[in-house]
The first five atom37 places (N, CA, C, CB, O) and aatype in JSON, in Angstrom:
{
  "aatype": [20, 20, 20, 20, 20, 20, 20, 20, 20, 20, 20, 20, 20, 20, 20, 20, 20, 20, 20, 20, 20, 20, 20, 20, 20, 20, 20, 20, 20, 20, 20, 20, 20, 20, 20, 20, 20, 20, 20, 20, 20, 20, 20, 20, 20, 20, 20, 20, 20, 20, 20, 20, 20, 20, 20, 20, 20, 20, 20, 20, 20, 20, 20, 20, 20, 20, 20, 20, 20, 20, 20, 20, 20, 20, 20, 20, 20, 20, 20, 20, 20, 20, 20],
  "atom_mask": [
    [1, 1, 1, 1, 1],
    [1, 1, 1, 1, 1],
    [1, 1, 1, 1, 1],
    [1, 1, 1, 1, 1],
    [1, 1, 1, 1, 1],
    [1, 1, 1, 1, 1],
    [1, 1, 1, 1, 1],
    [1, 1, 1, 1, 1],
    [1, 1, 1, 1, 1],
    [1, 1, 1, 1, 1],
    [1, 1, 1, 1, 1],
    [1, 1, 1, 1, 1],
    [1, 1, 1, 1, 1],
    [1, 1, 1, 1, 1],
    [1, 1, 1, 1, 1],
    [1, 1, 1, 1, 1],
    [1, 1, 1, 1, 1],
    [1, 1, 1, 1, 1],
    [1, 1, 1, 1, 1],
    [1, 1, 1, 1, 1],
    [1, 1, 1, 1, 1],
    [1, 1, 1, 1, 1],
    [1, 1, 1, 1, 1],
    [1, 1, 1, 1, 1],
    [1, 1, 1, 1, 1],
    [1, 1, 1, 1, 1],
    [1, 1, 1, 1, 1],
    [1, 1, 1, 1, 1],
    [1, 1, 1, 1, 1],
    [1, 1, 1, 1, 1],
    [1, 1, 1, 1, 1],
    [1, 1, 1, 1, 1],
    [1, 1, 1, 1, 1],
    [1, 1, 1, 1, 1],
    [1, 1, 1, 1, 1],
    [1, 1, 1, 1, 1],
    [1, 1, 1, 1, 1],
    [1, 1, 1, 1, 1],
    [1, 1, 1, 1, 1],
    [1, 1, 1, 1, 1],
    [1, 1, 1, 1, 1],
    [1, 1, 1, 1, 1],
    [1, 1, 1, 1, 1],
    [1, 1, 1, 1, 1],
    [1, 1, 1, 1, 1],
    [1, 1, 1, 1, 1],
    [1, 1, 1, 1, 1],
    [1, 1, 1, 1, 1],
    [1, 1, 1, 1, 1],
    [1, 1, 1, 1, 1],
    [1, 1, 1, 1, 1],
    [1, 1, 1, 1, 1],
    [1, 1, 1, 1, 1],
    [1, 1, 1, 1, 1],
    [1, 1, 1, 1, 1],
    [1, 1, 1, 1, 1],
    [1, 1, 1, 1, 1],
    [1, 1, 1, 1, 1],
    [1, 1, 1, 1, 1],
    [1, 1, 1, 1, 1],
    [1, 1, 1, 1, 1],
    [1, 1, 1, 1, 1],
    [1, 1, 1, 1, 1],
    [1, 1, 1, 1, 1],
    [1, 1, 1, 1, 1],
    [1, 1, 1, 1, 1],
    [1, 1, 1, 1, 1],
    [1, 1, 1, 1, 1],
    [1, 1, 1, 1, 1],
    [1, 1, 1, 1, 1],
    [1, 1, 1, 1, 1],
    [1, 1, 1, 1, 1],
    [1, 1, 1, 1, 1],
    [1, 1, 1, 1, 1],
    [1, 1, 1, 1, 1],
    [1, 1, 1, 1, 1],
    [1, 1, 1, 1, 1],
    [1, 1, 1, 1, 1],
    [1, 1, 1, 1, 1],
    [1, 1, 1, 1, 1],
    [1, 1, 1, 1, 1],
    [1, 1, 1, 1, 1],
    [1, 1, 1, 1, 1]
  ],
  "atom_positions": [
    [[0.84, -1.19, 0.0], [0.0, 0.0, 0.0], [0.87, 1.24, 0.0], [-0.95, 0.01, 1.21], [2.02, 1.22, 0.43]],
    [[0.3, 2.31, -0.49], [1.02, 3.58, -0.5], [0.32, 4.56, 0.44], [1.1, 4.15, -1.94], [-0.84, 4.39, 0.8]],
    [[1.05, 5.58, 0.81], [0.5, 6.65, 1.64], [-0.11, 7.69, 0.7], [1.6, 7.3, 2.57], [0.57, 8.19, -0.19]],
    [[-1.39, 8.01, 0.91], [-2.0, 9.06, 0.1], [-1.44, 10.41, 0.54], [-3.56, 9.04, 0.23], [-0.74, 10.5, 1.54]],
    [[-1.74, 11.45, -0.19], [-1.19, 12.77, 0.14], [-1.55, 13.14, 1.58], [-1.72, 13.84, -0.84], [-2.63, 12.83, 2.07]],
    [[-0.62, 13.83, 2.23], [-0.8, 14.2, 3.64], [-1.24, 15.66, 3.71], [0.51, 13.98, 4.46], [-0.61, 16.54, 3.12]],
    [[-2.3, 15.9, 4.42], [-2.89, 17.22, 4.58], [-1.86, 18.23, 5.1], [-4.09, 17.16, 5.53], [-0.99, 17.87, 5.9]],
    [[-1.96, 19.47, 4.66], [-1.03, 20.53, 5.07], [-1.06, 20.76, 6.58], [-1.37, 21.83, 4.34], [-0.03, 21.05, 7.18]],
    [[-2.22, 20.63, 7.21], [-2.33, 20.82, 8.65], [-1.55, 19.74, 9.4], [-3.8, 20.81, 9.09], [-0.93, 20.02, 10.43]],
    [[-1.58, 18.52, 8.9], [-0.83, 17.44, 9.52], [0.66, 17.72, 9.38], [-1.2, 16.07, 8.89], [1.42, 17.58, 10.34]],
    [[1.08, 18.12, 8.19], [2.5, 18.43, 7.95], [2.97, 19.56, 8.85], [2.73, 18.79, 6.48], [4.08, 19.51, 9.38]],
    [[2.14, 20.57, 9.02], [2.5, 21.71, 9.88], [2.62, 21.27, 11.34], [1.45, 22.84, 9.74], [3.54, 21.67, 12.04]],
    [[1.68, 20.45, 11.8], [1.71, 19.93, 13.18], [3.0, 19.17, 13.43], [0.48, 19.02, 13.45], [3.66, 19.37, 14.45]],
    [[3.36, 18.31, 12.5], [4.58, 17.5, 12.61], [5.81, 18.39, 12.62], [4.66, 16.48, 11.45], [6.71, 18.2, 13.44]],
    [[5.85, 19.36, 11.73], [6.99, 20.26, 11.62], [7.17, 21.11, 12.88], [6.81, 21.17, 10.4], [8.29, 21.24, 13.39]],
    [[6.1, 21.67, 13.39], [6.17, 22.53, 14.58], [6.66, 21.81, 15.82], [4.82, 23.13, 14.86], [7.22, 22.42, 16.73]],
    [[6.44, 20.51, 15.85], [6.85, 19.74, 17.01], [8.18, 19.0, 16.81], [5.78, 18.74, 17.36], [8.58, 18.2, 17.65]],
    [[8.84, 19.29, 15.69], [10.15, 18.69, 15.43], [10.11, 17.19, 15.2], [11.07, 18.99, 16.56], [11.05, 16.47, 15.55]],
    [[9.01, 16.72, 14.61], [8.82, 15.28, 14.41], [9.04, 14.84, 12.97], [7.43, 14.9, 14.84], [8.77, 13.68, 12.64]],
    [[9.53, 15.72, 12.12], [9.6, 15.43, 10.69], [10.35, 14.14, 10.38], [10.27, 16.56, 9.98], [9.83, 13.3, 9.65]],
    [[11.54, 13.96, 10.92], [12.31, 12.75, 10.59], [11.7, 11.51, 11.23], [13.77, 12.91, 11.05], [11.67, 10.45, 10.6]],
    [[11.22, 11.6, 12.47], [10.57, 10.45, 13.11], [9.32, 10.04, 12.35], [10.23, 10.76, 14.57], [9.06, 8.86, 12.13]],
    [[8.52, 11.05, 11.95], [7.28, 10.8, 11.23], [7.58, 10.13, 9.89], [6.5, 12.12, 11.02], [6.91, 9.16, 9.52]],
    [[8.56, 10.63, 9.17], [8.93, 10.06, 7.87], [9.41, 8.61, 8.03], [10.03, 10.91, 7.2], [9.06, 7.75, 7.22]],
    [[10.19, 8.35, 9.05], [10.68, 7.0, 9.31], [9.52, 6.04, 9.57], [11.66, 6.99, 10.51], [9.47, 4.95, 9.01]],
    [[8.59, 6.46, 10.42], [7.45, 5.61, 10.75], [6.53, 5.41, 9.54], [6.66, 6.21, 11.91], [5.96, 4.34, 9.37]],
    [[6.37, 6.45, 8.71], [5.58, 6.3, 7.48], [6.2, 5.25, 6.57], [5.45, 7.64, 6.75], [5.49, 4.47, 5.94]],
    [[7.53, 5.25, 6.49], [8.23, 4.24, 5.68], [7.93, 2.84, 6.18], [9.72, 4.5, 5.7], [7.68, 1.93, 5.38]],
    [[7.97, 2.66, 7.5], [7.64, 1.36, 8.08], [6.19, 0.98, 7.77], [7.86, 1.37, 9.61], [5.91, -0.15, 7.39]],
    [[5.28, 1.95, 7.92], [3.86, 1.69, 7.68], [3.62, 1.26, 6.23], [3.03, 2.94, 8.0], [2.84, 0.35, 5.97]],
    [[4.28, 1.93, 5.32], [4.1, 1.64, 3.9], [4.65, 0.26, 3.53], [4.78, 2.71, 3.06], [4.03, -0.47, 2.76]],
    [[5.8, -0.1, 4.1], [6.42, -1.37, 3.73], [5.9, -2.54, 4.56], [7.91, -1.27, 3.89], [5.82, -3.66, 4.05]],
    [[5.53, -2.3, 5.84], [5.08, -3.38, 6.72], [4.21, -2.8, 7.83], [6.28, -4.16, 7.31], [4.73, -2.43, 8.88]],
    [[2.9, -2.7, 7.63], [2.02, -2.12, 8.65], [2.07, -2.84, 10.0], [0.61, -2.13, 8.15], [1.56, -2.32, 10.99]],
    [[2.67, -4.01, 10.05], [2.79, -4.74, 11.31], [4.17, -4.6, 11.95], [2.49, -6.21, 11.08], [4.51, -5.35, 12.87]],
    [[4.94, -3.65, 11.47], [6.28, -3.44, 12.04], [6.14, -3.17, 13.54], [7.03, -2.26, 11.32], [5.3, -2.37, 13.94]],
    [[6.96, -3.83, 14.37], [6.8, -3.71, 15.83], [6.93, -2.29, 16.38], [7.81, -4.57, 16.51], [6.27, -1.96, 17.36]],
    [[7.76, -1.44, 15.79], [7.92, -0.1, 16.35], [6.71, 0.8, 16.1], [9.16, 0.56, 15.76], [6.58, 1.85, 16.73]],
    [[5.82, 0.4, 15.2], [4.62, 1.2, 14.94], [3.58, 1.06, 16.05], [4.0, 0.8, 13.61], [2.87, 2.01, 16.36]],
    [[3.51, -0.12, 16.64], [2.53, -0.36, 17.7], [1.13, 0.03, 17.23], [2.92, 0.42, 18.98], [0.43, 0.79, 17.9]],
    [[0.71, -0.51, 16.08], [-0.58, -0.18, 15.47], [-1.73, -0.69, 16.34], [-0.68, -0.78, 14.04], [-1.69, -1.82, 16.84]],
    [[-2.74, 0.16, 16.52], [-3.93, -0.19, 17.3], [-5.18, 0.18, 16.51], [-3.93, 0.51, 18.68], [-5.22, 1.23, 15.87]],
    [[-6.2, -0.67, 16.56], [-7.51, -0.35, 16.03], [-8.28, 0.36, 17.14], [-8.28, -1.64, 15.53], [-8.44, -0.19, 18.23]],
    [[-8.74, 1.56, 16.87], [-9.38, 2.38, 17.9], [-10.88, 2.1, 18.01], [-9.15, 3.86, 17.61], [-11.5, 1.58, 17.09]],
    [[-11.43, 2.46, 19.14], [-12.87, 2.33, 19.39], [-13.58, 3.55, 18.82], [-13.17, 2.19, 20.9], [-13.02, 4.64, 18.86]],
    [[-14.76, 3.43, 18.3], [-15.46, 2.18, 17.99], [-14.81, 1.48, 16.8], [-16.96, 2.46, 17.71], [-14.51, 2.1, 15.78]],
    [[-14.61, 0.2, 16.93], [-13.86, -0.58, 15.94], [-14.49, -0.57, 14.56], [-13.74, -2.01, 16.41], [-13.78, -0.68, 13.56]],
    [[-15.8, -0.43, 14.48], [-16.48, -0.47, 13.18], [-16.15, 0.74, 12.3], [-17.98, -0.55, 13.39], [-16.46, 0.72, 11.11]],
    [[-15.54, 1.78, 12.85], [-15.15, 2.96, 12.07], [-13.87, 2.7, 11.28], [-14.96, 4.17, 12.98], [-13.6, 3.39, 10.29]],
    [[-13.07, 1.71, 11.71], [-11.85, 1.35, 10.98], [-10.73, 2.36, 11.1], [-12.17, 1.16, 9.54], [-9.9, 2.48, 10.2]],
    [[-10.69, 3.11, 12.21], [-9.63, 4.09, 12.42], [-8.54, 3.44, 13.27], [-10.17, 5.38, 13.11], [-8.8, 2.88, 14.33]],
    [[-7.31, 3.54, 12.77], [-6.15, 2.95, 13.44], [-5.22, 4.07, 13.91], [-5.41, 1.97, 12.5], [-5.35, 5.22, 13.48]],
    [[-4.29, 3.71, 14.79], [-3.24, 4.65, 15.16], [-1.91, 3.92, 15.16], [-3.53, 5.3, 16.55], [-1.85, 2.7, 15.38]],
    [[-0.84, 4.68, 14.92], [0.51, 4.13, 15.08], [1.35, 5.13, 15.84], [1.15, 3.79, 13.7], [1.06, 6.33, 15.85]],
    [[2.39, 4.64, 16.48], [3.25, 5.45, 17.31], [4.29, 6.19, 16.46], [3.95, 4.58, 18.37], [5.0, 5.58, 15.66]],
    [[4.35, 7.51, 16.64], [5.45, 8.3, 16.06], [6.62, 8.24, 17.03], [5.01, 9.8, 15.78], [7.75, 7.95, 16.64]],
    [[6.33, 8.51, 18.29], [7.28, 8.31, 19.39], [6.44, 8.1, 20.65], [8.28, 9.55, 19.55], [5.23, 7.89, 20.56]],
    [[7.06, 8.16, 21.8], [6.32, 7.88, 23.03], [5.22, 8.91, 23.32], [7.28, 7.83, 24.2], [4.27, 8.62, 24.05]],
    [[5.35, 10.11, 22.76], [4.4, 11.17, 23.06], [3.33, 11.37, 21.98], [5.13, 12.46, 23.25], [2.24, 11.86, 22.28]],
    [[3.61, 10.99, 20.73], [2.7, 11.29, 19.62], [2.26, 10.03, 18.88], [3.36, 12.25, 18.65], [3.03, 9.08, 18.71]],
    [[1.0, 10.05, 18.43], [0.46, 8.97, 17.62], [-0.2, 9.58, 16.38], [-0.56, 8.12, 18.42], [-0.64, 10.72, 16.39]],
    [[-0.25, 8.78, 15.33], [-0.87, 9.19, 14.07], [-2.13, 8.36, 13.86], [0.11, 9.03, 12.87], [-2.1, 7.14, 14.0]],
    [[-3.22, 9.02, 13.51], [-4.48, 8.36, 13.2], [-4.55, 8.16, 11.69], [-5.7, 9.17, 13.72], [-4.21, 9.06, 10.92]],
    [[-5.0, 6.97, 11.26], [-5.07, 6.69, 9.84], [-6.13, 5.64, 9.55], [-3.71, 6.22, 9.31], [-6.62, 4.96, 10.45]],
    [[-6.49, 5.53, 8.27], [-7.41, 4.49, 7.81], [-6.82, 3.82, 6.58], [-8.83, 5.08, 7.5], [-6.07, 4.44, 5.82]],
    [[-7.17, 2.55, 6.4], [-6.8, 1.83, 5.19], [-7.88, 2.09, 4.15], [-6.63, 0.29, 5.45], [-9.07, 1.98, 4.45]],
    [[-7.48, 2.43, 2.93], [-8.42, 2.66, 1.83], [-8.21, 1.56, 0.78], [-8.21, 4.09, 1.2], [-7.51, 1.79, -0.2]],
    [[-8.81, 0.37, 0.98], [-8.57, -0.73, 0.05], [-9.02, -0.41, -1.38], [-9.28, -1.96, 0.54], [-8.45, -0.93, -2.34]],
    [[-10.04, 0.44, -1.51], [-10.52, 0.81, -2.85], [-9.46, 1.58, -3.63], [-11.79, 1.64, -2.74], [-9.44, 1.54, -4.86]],
    [[-8.59, 2.29, -2.93], [-7.53, 3.08, -3.58], [-6.15, 2.47, -3.38], [-7.54, 4.51, -3.04], [-5.15, 3.02, -3.83]],
    [[-6.1, 1.32, -2.69], [-4.83, 0.68, -2.35], [-3.9, 1.67, -1.65], [-4.15, 0.12, -3.62], [-2.72, 1.78, -1.98]],
    [[-4.47, 2.4, -0.69], [-3.72, 3.46, -0.02], [-4.04, 3.53, 1.46], [-4.01, 4.81, -0.68], [-5.04, 2.98, 1.94]],
    [[-3.18, 4.22, 2.17], [-3.37, 4.54, 3.58], [-3.57, 6.04, 3.67], [-2.14, 4.06, 4.47], [-2.77, 6.81, 3.14]],
    [[-4.64, 6.46, 4.33], [-4.94, 7.89, 4.46], [-4.64, 8.34, 5.88], [-6.42, 8.18, 4.1], [-5.2, 7.82, 6.84]],
    [[-3.74, 9.32, 6.0], [-3.38, 9.89, 7.31], [-4.44, 10.93, 7.68], [-1.92, 10.54, 7.28], [-4.73, 11.84, 6.91]],
    [[-5.01, 10.78, 8.87], [-6.06, 11.69, 9.32], [-5.52, 12.8, 10.22], [-7.13, 10.92, 10.06], [-5.88, 13.96, 10.05]],
    [[-4.65, 12.45, 11.16], [-4.16, 13.43, 12.13], [-2.97, 12.86, 12.89], [-5.27, 13.84, 13.11], [-2.76, 11.64, 12.92]],
    [[-2.21, 13.76, 13.5], [-1.18, 13.39, 14.46], [-1.58, 14.06, 15.76], [0.28, 13.82, 13.99], [-1.88, 15.25, 15.79]],
    [[-1.6, 13.28, 16.84], [-2.08, 13.79, 18.11], [-1.15, 13.42, 19.26], [-3.48, 13.27, 18.38], [-0.3, 12.55, 19.13]],
    [[-1.34, 14.1, 20.39], [-0.65, 13.71, 21.63], [-1.18, 12.35, 22.03], [-0.85, 14.76, 22.78], [-2.38, 12.08, 21.9]],
    [[-0.31, 11.51, 22.52], [-0.72, 10.19, 22.98], [-1.3, 10.32, 24.37], [0.46, 9.19, 22.97], [-0.69, 10.92, 25.25]],
    [[-2.47, 9.77, 24.56], [-3.13, 9.82, 25.86], [-2.57, 8.71, 26.76], [-4.66, 9.67, 25.72], [-2.0, 7.74, 26.28]],
    [[-2.73, 8.87, 28.05], [-2.31, 7.83, 29.01], [-3.52, 7.3, 29.73], [-1.28, 8.37, 30.02], [-3.39, 6.42, 30.58]]
  ]
}
């Protein structure tokens, strides 16, 4: 699967927090192997919505969905990781 275009707001959020290289590295893992252990992918509640998250680092997670119709992964947002 490929990563679809990333929204400008997501790119700005990543840039402002100094996550550009970490985010790019994790996107590479997601694209090549969505089950890569460092991603720590989780299906979020409610599960029927099909929204997943992966770890950028210990503080930030990225929300995304699989788009099988487009053979792509769509990035929705990058957020602070809750505890």
